[in-house]
C-alpha positions in Angstrom: 0.0 -0.2 0.1 1.1 3.7 -0.4 3.0 5.5 2.1 0.6 8.1 3.8 2.4 10.8 5.5 0.1 12.3 8.8 1.1 16.0 7.8 2.3 17.8 4.8 5.9 18.6 6.1 8.1 21.5 5.1 11.8 21.6 5.2 11.9 23.6 8.3 9.9 21.1 9.9 11.9 18.2 9.1 14.7 20.0 10.3 12.7 20.6 13.7 11.7 17.2 14.3 15.1 15.3 13.4 17.3 14.7 16.3 20.1 14.8 13.5 20.7 16.5 10.0 23.4 15.5 7.6 24.6 14.5 4.2 26.1 11.3 3.7 27.0 8.6 1.4 25.7 4.9 1.6 28.7 2.8 1.8 26.8 -0.7 2.2 23.5 -2.3 2.7 22.9 -5.3 5.1 19.5 -6.9 5.2 18.3 -9.1 8.2 16.6 -12.2 6.9 14.2 -12.3 10.0 10.5 -11.6 9.9 9.5 -7.8 10.1 13.2 -7.2 9.3 15.4 -4.4 9.0 17.8 -3.2 6.2 20.8 -1.3 7.6 22.7 0.9 5.6 26.3 1.9 6.7 26.7 5.6 5.7 29.8 7.6 5.9 28.6 11.3 7.0 30.2 14.2 4.9 28.4 17.2 6.3 26.8 17.6 9.7 24.0 20.1 9.6 22.3 19.5 13.2 23.3 17.1 15.8 26.4 15.3 16.5 26.4 12.4 13.9 29.6 10.3 14.0 31.4 9.9 10.7 29.9 6.3 10.3 26.8 5.4 11.5 24.1 2.8 10.7 20.6 3.6 9.6 18.0 1.2 9.3 14.6 0.8 7.5 11.6 -1.4 7.9 11.6 -3.7 5.1 8.4 -4.2 3.3 6.5 -1.5 5.1 4.8 1.1 3.1 6.8 4.1 4.5 10.4 2.3 4.0 12.8 4.4 2.6 15.2 2.6 0.7 18.6 3.5 -0.2 21.3 2.8 -2.8 25.0 2.1 -2.0 27.2 4.7 -3.6 24.8 7.5 -3.4 24.5 10.3 -1.3 21.4 11.7 0.5 20.5 14.7 2.8 19.1 12.5 5.7 16.9 13.6 8.6 16.8 11.1 11.6 15.5 10.6 14.8 17.2 9.3 17.7 16.5 5.7 16.7 18.2 6.3 13.2 15.1 4.8 11.5 14.8 5.8 7.9 11.2 6.5 6.6 9.5 8.4 3.8 7.9 11.1 6.2 11.0 12.3 7.8 12.2 14.2 4.7 15.4 12.2 3.5 16.3 12.5 -0.2 19.2 11.9 -2.4 21.6 14.8 -2.7 23.7 16.1 -5.5 26.6 17.9 -4.7 26.6 20.8 -7.6 22.5 21.1 -7.8 21.5 20.9 -4.2 24.0 23.3 -2.5 21.2 26.2 -2.1 18.9 23.6 -0.4 21.7 23.0 2.0 22.0 26.3 2.8 18.6 26.6 3.6 18.5 23.7 5.9 21.4 25.0 7.7 19.5 28.3 8.4 16.5 26.4 9.6 18.9 24.3 11.8 20.3 27.5 13.5 16.7 28.5 14.8 16.3 27.8 18.5 
């Protein structure tokens, strides 16, 4: 079934509700084989915007759920994550392109500075 996010979100609200916001590249993916399993992504963080994400961190999504956010190795993303570091479509994470998305990153940095 299609993912339904509770409220239409703005970039500002994505930043406010995230525990950590950062740009990072997916190094590898590891899928758990169990029921209700998680797909883990090892991410190399390149630009911290909010919080103190480490240089390398593991994020996960719930396999087969409608709001799962699946990432690809070798691809950069702008990540918005909660304390549990779960990826889902309603949190604002999206692919990130160095040249094209610099203005977006500046805007996100401004939102992150707000108290």
